[in-house]
LUMKOL-384781 format. One record per residue (C-alpha): x, y, z. Coordinates in nm, 2 decimals, padded with zeros to 4 digits, m for minus. Layout:
<sites>
<site <X,Y,Z>>
...
</sites>
This chain:
<sites>
<site <m03.27,m00.10,00.19>>
<site <m03.06,00.05,00.46>>
<site <m03.05,00.39,00.64>>
<site <m02.74,00.61,00.68>>
<site <m02.91,00.80,00.98>>
<site <m03.16,00.56,01.14>>
<site <m03.24,00.80,01.40>>
<site <m03.43,01.00,01.14>>
<site <m03.71,00.74,01.16>>
<site <m03.81,00.89,01.49>>
<site <m04.00,01.14,01.27>>
<site <m04.25,00.87,01.21>>
<site <m04.41,00.97,01.52>>
<site <m04.57,01.26,01.33>>
<site <m04.80,01.01,01.18>>
<site <m05.03,01.08,01.47>>
<site <m05.11,01.43,01.35>>
<site <m05.33,01.34,01.05>>
<site <m05.49,01.08,01.23>>
<site <m05.61,01.32,01.51>>
<site <m05.72,01.57,01.26>>
<site <m05.94,01.32,01.08>>
<site <m06.09,01.17,01.40>>
<site <m06.16,01.52,01.56>>
<site <m06.38,01.63,01.28>>
<site <m06.59,01.92,01.40>>
<site <m06.90,02.00,01.19>>
<site <m07.04,02.36,01.20>>
<site <m07.40,02.43,01.24>>
<site <m07.62,02.62,00.99>>
<site <m07.82,02.92,01.08>>
<site <m08.19,02.92,00.94>>
<site <m08.39,03.24,00.87>>
<site <m08.75,03.23,00.98>>
<site <m09.03,03.49,01.00>>
<site <m09.09,03.52,01.37>>
<site <m08.90,03.38,01.68>>
<site <m09.17,03.50,01.94>>
<site <m09.28,03.14,02.01>>
<site <m08.91,03.01,02.02>>
<site <m08.73,03.00,02.34>>
<site <m08.35,03.05,02.37>>
<site <m08.15,02.74,02.33>>
<site <m07.78,02.67,02.42>>
<site <m07.52,02.66,02.14>>
<site <m07.43,02.32,02.05>>
<site <m07.17,02.17,01.80>>
<site <m07.14,01.83,01.65>>
<site <m06.83,01.62,01.70>>
<site <m06.79,01.29,01.51>>
<site <m06.50,01.05,01.60>>
<site <m06.53,00.87,01.26>>
<site <m06.30,00.89,00.96>>
<site <m06.48,01.02,00.67>>
<site <m06.21,01.02,00.40>>
<site <m05.98,00.72,00.41>>
<site <m05.79,00.81,00.09>>
<site <m05.68,01.16,00.21>>
<site <m05.56,01.01,00.55>>
<site <m05.35,00.74,00.37>>
<site <m05.20,01.01,00.15>>
<site <m05.10,01.24,00.43>>
<site <m04.97,00.96,00.64>>
<site <m04.76,00.84,00.35>>
<site <m04.63,01.18,00.29>>
<site <m04.50,01.21,00.64>>
<site <m04.35,00.86,00.63>>
<site <m04.15,00.96,00.31>>
<site <m04.02,01.27,00.49>>
<site <m03.91,01.07,00.78>>
<site <m03.75,00.82,00.55>>
<site <m03.56,01.11,00.36>>
<site <m03.42,01.23,00.70>>
<site <m03.29,00.87,00.77>>
<site <m03.11,00.88,00.42>>
<site <m03.21,00.55,00.27>>
<site <m02.97,00.36,00.03>>
<site <m02.92,00.03,m00.13>>
<site <m02.59,m00.17,m00.09>>
<site <m02.49,m00.33,m00.41>>
<site <m02.22,m00.59,m00.46>>
<site <m02.00,m00.52,m00.76>>
<site <m01.81,m00.77,m00.92>>
<site <m01.48,m00.71,m01.10>>
<site <m01.61,m00.92,m01.39>>
<site <m01.88,m00.67,m01.46>>
<site <m01.64,m00.36,m01.47>>
<site <m01.43,m00.22,m01.74>>
<site <m01.07,m00.31,m01.68>>
<site <m00.75,m00.08,m01.69>>
<site <m00.41,m00.09,m01.84>>
<site <m00.17,00.11,m01.64>>
<site <00.16,00.22,m01.80>>
<site <00.40,00.51,m01.76>>
<site <00.34,00.75,m02.05>>
<site <00.72,00.82,m02.08>>
<site <00.77,00.45,m02.17>>
<site <00.45,00.37,m02.34>>
<site <00.60,00.33,m02.69>>
<site <00.86,00.07,m02.57>>
<site <00.60,m00.11,m02.35>>
<site <00.34,m00.13,m02.66>>
<site <00.63,m00.25,m02.90>>
<site <00.72,m00.53,m02.66>>
<site <00.37,m00.63,m02.54>>
<site <00.17,m00.54,m02.85>>
<site <m00.02,m00.88,m02.86>>
<site <m00.12,m00.85,m02.50>>
<site <m00.23,m00.49,m02.50>>
<site <m00.43,m00.54,m02.83>>
<site <m00.61,m00.83,m02.67>>
<site <m00.70,m00.63,m02.37>>
<site <m00.83,m00.33,m02.58>>
<site <m01.06,m00.56,m02.76>>
<site <m01.23,m00.67,m02.43>>
<site <m01.29,m00.31,m02.35>>
<site <m01.00,m00.22,m02.13>>
<site <m00.90,00.14,m02.10>>
<site <m00.52,00.27,m02.11>>
<site <m00.42,00.50,m01.83>>
<site <m00.10,00.70,m01.75>>
<site <00.06,00.56,m01.43>>
<site <00.11,00.91,m01.28>>
<site <m00.09,01.16,m01.07>>
<site <m00.43,01.20,m01.22>>
<site <m00.43,00.87,m01.43>>
<site <m00.51,01.04,m01.76>>
<site <m00.65,00.84,m02.04>>
<site <m00.41,00.72,m02.31>>
<site <m00.47,00.61,m02.66>>
<site <m00.25,00.42,m02.92>>
<site <m00.19,00.75,m03.07>>
<site <00.03,00.84,m02.76>>
<site <00.28,00.56,m02.87>>
<site <00.43,00.80,m03.12>>
<site <00.52,01.06,m02.86>>
<site <00.85,01.01,m02.71>>
<site <00.83,01.22,m02.39>>
<site <01.11,01.25,m02.13>>
<site <01.05,01.19,m01.77>>
<site <01.00,01.52,m01.58>>
<site <01.18,01.46,m01.25>>
<site <01.12,01.18,m01.00>>
<site <00.77,01.03,m00.98>>
<site <00.59,00.90,m00.69>>
<site <00.65,00.56,m00.55>>
<site <00.46,00.26,m00.70>>
<site <00.32,00.23,m00.34>>
<site <00.18,00.57,m00.35>>
<site <00.03,00.56,m00.70>>
<site <m00.13,00.22,m00.66>>
<site <m00.30,00.34,m00.35>>
<site <m00.41,00.66,m00.51>>
<site <m00.56,00.47,m00.79>>
<site <m00.82,00.33,m00.55>>
<site <m01.01,00.67,m00.62>>
<site <m01.00,00.63,m00.99>>
<site <m01.03,00.26,m01.08>>
<site <m01.38,00.12,m01.07>>
<site <m01.42,m00.09,m00.77>>
<site <m01.35,m00.45,m00.81>>
<site <m01.20,m00.39,m01.18>>
<site <m00.92,m00.58,m01.32>>
<site <m00.60,m00.39,m01.37>>
<site <m00.29,m00.49,m01.59>>
<site <00.01,m00.30,m01.47>>
<site <00.32,m00.29,m01.69>>
<site <00.62,m00.20,m01.50>>
<site <00.94,m00.35,m01.35>>
<site <01.01,m00.45,m01.00>>
<site <01.29,m00.22,m00.92>>
<site <01.32,m00.19,m00.53>>
<site <01.38,00.19,m00.53>>
<site <01.02,00.24,m00.67>>
<site <00.86,00.09,m00.37>>
<site <00.76,00.24,m00.04>>
<site <00.80,00.09,00.29>>
<site <00.46,m00.08,00.31>>
<site <00.23,m00.25,00.05>>
<site <m00.09,m00.07,m00.03>>
<site <m00.44,m00.20,00.03>>
<site <m00.64,m00.21,m00.32>>
<site <m01.00,m00.24,m00.40>>
<site <m00.92,m00.38,m00.74>>
<site <m00.74,m00.69,m00.87>>
<site <m00.40,m00.62,m00.99>>
<site <m00.21,m00.82,m01.25>>
<site <00.16,m00.71,m01.25>>
<site <00.33,m00.76,m01.60>>
<site <00.71,m00.72,m01.53>>
<site <00.92,m00.56,m01.80>>
<site <01.25,m00.69,m01.91>>
<site <01.52,m00.42,m01.87>>
<site <01.85,m00.42,m02.05>>
<site <02.04,m00.19,m01.83>>
<site <02.07,m00.46,m01.54>>
<site <02.42,m00.34,m01.43>>
<site <02.49,00.02,m01.32>>
<site <02.75,00.21,m01.11>>
<site <02.79,00.55,m00.96>>
<site <02.99,00.77,m00.73>>
<site <02.86,00.90,m00.41>>
<site <02.99,01.05,m00.10>>
<site <02.90,01.07,00.26>>
<site <03.08,01.23,00.56>>
<site <03.39,01.32,00.37>>
<site <03.44,00.99,00.21>>
<site <03.37,00.89,m00.16>>
<site <03.22,00.56,m00.27>>
<site <03.18,00.37,m00.58>>
<site <02.85,00.18,m00.59>>
<site <02.79,m00.11,m00.82>>
<site <02.44,m00.24,m00.86>>
<site <02.27,m00.54,m01.02>>
<site <01.92,m00.69,m00.98>>
<site <02.00,m00.89,m00.66>>
<site <02.24,m00.65,m00.47>>
<site <02.42,m00.32,m00.45>>
<site <02.77,m00.29,m00.31>>
<site <02.98,00.00,m00.22>>
<site <03.37,00.04,m00.20>>
<site <03.54,00.33,m00.05>>
<site <03.77,00.51,m00.30>>
<site <03.97,00.72,m00.06>>
<site <04.17,00.49,00.17>>
<site <04.35,00.76,00.37>>
<site <04.31,00.71,00.74>>
<site <04.06,00.93,00.90>>
<site <04.05,01.07,01.26>>
<site <03.85,00.82,01.48>>
<site <03.52,00.91,01.61>>
<site <03.55,00.96,02.00>>
<site <03.23,00.86,02.19>>
<site <03.16,00.89,02.55>>
<site <02.86,00.72,02.72>>
<site <02.73,00.79,03.08>>
<site <02.47,00.55,03.21>>
<site <02.34,00.55,03.56>>
<site <02.28,00.25,03.78>>
<site <01.98,00.03,03.70>>
<site <01.98,00.15,03.32>>
<site <02.10,m00.09,03.06>>
<site <02.02,00.10,02.75>>
<site <02.40,00.13,02.65>>
<site <02.42,m00.22,02.52>>
<site <02.17,m00.13,02.25>>
<site <02.35,00.19,02.17>>
<site <02.70,00.02,02.15>>
<site <02.57,m00.26,01.92>>
<site <02.43,00.03,01.68>>
<site <02.77,00.20,01.70>>
<site <02.97,m00.11,01.61>>
<site <02.73,m00.16,01.31>>
<site <02.79,00.20,01.20>>
<site <03.17,00.14,01.24>>
<site <03.15,m00.17,01.03>>
<site <02.95,m00.03,00.75>>
<site <03.12,00.32,00.72>>
<site <03.49,00.18,00.79>>
<site <03.53,00.48,01.03>>
<site <03.71,00.39,01.35>>
<site <03.49,00.46,01.66>>
<site <03.65,00.46,02.02>>
<site <03.40,00.45,02.30>>
<site <03.48,00.61,02.63>>
<site <03.84,00.70,02.54>>
<site <03.98,00.88,02.85>>
<site <04.27,01.06,02.69>>
<site <04.09,01.27,02.43>>
<site <03.78,01.47,02.43>>
<site <03.47,01.31,02.28>>
<site <03.33,01.41,01.94>>
<site <02.99,01.32,02.07>>
<site <02.87,01.22,02.42>>
<site <02.55,01.02,02.51>>
<site <02.39,01.10,02.84>>
<site <02.17,00.80,02.93>>
<site <02.04,00.91,03.27>>
<site <01.73,01.08,03.42>>
<site <01.96,01.31,03.61>>
<site <02.06,01.65,03.48>>
<site <02.38,01.64,03.26>>
<site <02.68,01.73,03.48>>
<site <02.93,02.00,03.39>>
<site <03.23,01.75,03.38>>
<site <03.04,01.54,03.11>>
<site <02.96,01.84,02.91>>
<site <03.31,01.97,02.93>>
<site <03.45,01.63,02.81>>
<site <03.29,01.70,02.46>>
<site <03.49,01.90,02.21>>
<site <03.37,02.22,02.10>>
<site <03.12,02.20,01.81>>
<site <03.06,01.85,01.92>>
<site <02.72,01.69,01.99>>
<site <02.53,01.59,02.31>>
<site <02.27,01.33,02.30>>
<site <02.07,01.35,02.63>>
<site <01.76,01.18,02.80>>
<site <01.51,01.43,02.89>>
<site <01.35,01.42,03.23>>
<site <00.97,01.50,03.28>>
<site <00.62,01.36,03.30>>
<site <00.60,01.00,03.17>>
<site <00.32,00.97,02.91>>
<site <00.19,00.62,02.85>>
<site <00.07,00.62,02.48>>
<site <m00.01,00.39,02.18>>
<site <00.15,00.56,01.90>>
<site <00.46,00.54,01.68>>
<site <00.79,00.71,01.62>>
<site <00.81,00.87,01.28>>
<site <01.15,00.84,01.12>>
<site <01.22,00.86,00.74>>
<site <00.86,00.78,00.67>>
<site <00.86,00.47,00.89>>
<site <00.63,00.42,01.18>>
<site <00.80,00.24,01.49>>
<site <00.58,00.13,01.78>>
<site <00.59,00.38,02.08>>
<site <00.47,00.28,02.43>>
<site <00.60,00.55,02.65>>
<site <00.75,00.91,02.62>>
<site <00.84,01.21,02.80>>
<site <00.62,01.52,02.76>>
<site <00.80,01.78,02.56>>
<site <00.80,02.14,02.63>>
<site <01.09,02.27,02.43>>
<site <01.07,02.47,02.11>>
<site <01.37,02.32,01.94>>
<site <01.38,02.18,01.59>>
<site <01.19,01.85,01.58>>
<site <01.38,01.55,01.41>>
<site <01.17,01.26,01.52>>
<site <00.80,01.29,01.63>>
<site <00.52,01.06,01.73>>
<site <00.20,00.99,01.56>>
<site <00.04,01.30,01.70>>
<site <00.33,01.55,01.61>>
<site <00.48,01.54,01.96>>
<site <00.86,01.58,01.97>>
<site <01.06,01.26,02.03>>
<site <01.41,01.40,01.92>>
<site <01.48,01.77,01.89>>
<site <01.81,01.94,01.79>>
<site <01.94,02.28,01.90>>
<site <02.29,02.47,01.91>>
<site <02.38,02.59,02.27>>
<site <02.71,02.66,02.43>>
<site <02.90,02.55,02.13>>
<site <02.74,02.22,02.13>>
<site <02.48,02.05,01.91>>
<site <02.22,01.92,02.17>>
<site <01.99,01.64,02.08>>
<site <01.69,01.61,02.34>>
<site <01.55,01.26,02.33>>
<site <01.21,01.23,02.48>>
<site <01.21,00.84,02.50>>
<site <01.45,00.58,02.59>>
<site <01.67,00.32,02.42>>
<site <01.46,00.05,02.58>>
<site <01.22,m00.20,02.44>>
<site <00.96,m00.11,02.73>>
<site <00.95,00.23,02.58>>
<site <00.95,00.17,02.21>>
<site <01.07,m00.08,01.96>>
<site <01.33,00.14,01.78>>
<site <01.63,m00.06,01.91>>
<site <01.48,m00.38,01.75>>
<site <01.44,m00.21,01.41>>
<site <01.71,m00.20,01.14>>
<site <01.63,00.17,01.11>>
<site <01.79,00.23,01.45>>
<site <02.15,00.22,01.29>>
<site <02.05,00.45,01.00>>
<site <01.88,00.70,01.23>>
<site <02.18,00.73,01.45>>
<site <02.43,00.76,01.17>>
<site <02.37,01.14,01.09>>
<site <02.41,01.20,01.47>>
<site <02.73,01.00,01.50>>
<site <02.91,01.09,01.17>>
<site <02.76,01.45,01.15>>
<site <02.74,01.45,00.76>>
<site <02.63,01.80,00.62>>
<site <02.38,01.64,00.39>>
<site <02.26,01.39,00.64>>
<site <01.90,01.40,00.51>>
<site <02.02,01.26,00.17>>
<site <02.20,00.97,00.34>>
<site <02.08,00.62,00.23>>
<site <02.22,00.49,m00.09>>
<site <01.92,00.26,m00.15>>
<site <01.74,00.56,m00.30>>
<site <01.97,00.63,m00.57>>
<site <01.79,00.63,m00.92>>
<site <02.06,00.42,m01.07>>
<site <01.99,00.13,m00.81>>
<site <01.90,m00.19,m01.01>>
<site <01.79,m00.42,m00.73>>
<site <01.45,m00.58,m00.77>>
<site <01.20,m00.76,m00.55>>
<site <01.30,m01.12,m00.47>>
<site <01.06,m01.41,m00.57>>
<site <00.93,m01.43,m00.22>>
<site <00.85,m01.06,m00.21>>
<site <00.67,m01.09,m00.54>>
<site <00.44,m01.37,m00.41>>
<site <00.35,m01.15,m00.09>>
<site <00.28,m00.85,m00.31>>
<site <00.05,m01.05,m00.54>>
<site <m00.15,m01.20,m00.25>>
<site <m00.20,m00.87,m00.10>>
<site <m00.31,m00.69,m00.42>>
<site <m00.56,m00.96,m00.53>>
<site <m00.76,m01.00,m00.21>>
<site <m01.05,m00.77,m00.30>>
<site <m01.21,m00.93,m00.62>>
<site <m01.55,m00.81,m00.50>>
<site <m01.68,m00.47,m00.33>>
<site <m01.99,m00.31,m00.24>>
<site <m02.13,00.03,m00.35>>
<site <m02.40,00.23,m00.18>>
<site <m02.67,00.38,m00.41>>
<site <m02.87,00.67,m00.26>>
<site <m03.25,00.64,m00.28>>
<site <m03.29,01.01,m00.19>>
<site <m03.42,01.13,m00.54>>
<site <m03.67,00.84,m00.57>>
<site <m03.81,00.94,m00.23>>
<site <m03.83,01.30,m00.33>>
<site <m04.01,01.22,m00.65>>
<site <m04.27,01.00,m00.48>>
<site <m04.33,01.27,m00.19>>
<site <m04.39,01.54,m00.46>>
<site <m04.63,01.31,m00.64>>
<site <m04.83,01.23,m00.32>>
<site <m04.84,01.59,m00.22>>
<site <m04.97,01.71,m00.54>>
<site <m05.24,01.44,m00.54>>
<site <m05.34,01.52,m00.19>>
<site <m05.38,01.88,m00.27>>
<site <m05.60,01.79,m00.57>>
<site <m05.83,01.56,m00.37>>
<site <m05.84,01.81,m00.09>>
<site <m05.97,02.09,m00.31>>
<site <m06.21,01.89,m00.51>>
<site <m06.38,01.76,m00.20>>
<site <m06.73,01.93,m00.18>>
<site <m06.85,02.06,00.16>>
<site <m07.18,01.90,00.31>>
<site <m07.46,02.17,00.35>>
<site <m07.77,02.10,00.55>>
<site <m08.09,02.15,00.34>>
<site <m08.35,02.38,00.47>>
</sites>
């Protein structure tokens, strides 16, 4: 037996109260009526005190009642180990594909149902399904949550330690950025898909691409081969700062991926975007070197805050060690784990100004080491209208699947918890015991006959 609030046991000090009452037992004298008191002298009043316990049973009941109340304040509970072998298992399958899954895995599902497994819809709420639902041919309503989010949410519904058979494919676009931690054993039954090849047309920053996808990769080919105007970028960096090397490497990666020509520090023409990598205020000359309706990315100056947090970009969390305290009210694009601005955007003086409250420096954060750095800079550099939609890997027609090595890591992570513990409250038991003891104590107390002195 354990206690949720052990400090409540301090109430056991109240046990001294019934002990004092029983020891300090004051006996009242009895007045006797006689015919004449002429020969009697006046005597002082006296009372009898006895430091002796006369009723051990009542004392025991009263002490036990106070002890139970103290235990109730401490919230007692029992910790039980629950094994998955003793719990009913689950079968998880998307209701919209249940008919196809059952037809191709009939023998396996029938065998699990005979063992007592329950069928549940792999969607929000995890509603129960029956074999009658296989005759329903429902269409999918919009995009569902990722496998990562749903498997994690199932922790609140699946009995702890139970075994789960999950019938689904391993398409990469259904996974989030991190694998969930589960309190049940997951057996992933991979589905064989016939549509392993797909293609679609997409556009970004004025260029159209044809995407071709298969289980191992997705490739993109530009359709409009007309030459586009180059992107002119100017970079200012003060002495002692070497952040530009990380920025230039990212810009070259963007140029290679998009096939857009990027010219850095071209003296002849005005820049499309300027990067001010300095603690000093942006000079008027640098600002005027940027074309109208261009963009300015500038380091902000202020109080340096040492922190242990993350930069949140596109749902990813990148380690953040230092930032500049932000005071502006501009639109937040990147934030830290506490909601503080790391990158903001505003329109001022015909420029799109990006205020960066950190640095392209590994001592400040690990952004430059992450592959997300290139993707995060791309909407700023290329200035696409639908920059939030950029990222071909999220297209629903993407056929890529987890590699064999990724599957092994997934299974190891998901099968760690085969046993778990569950706390069972003892409050009701203690309340019932306290009630019975209280009733017994009252009955004994009222039945006790007073001692009279015989005259």
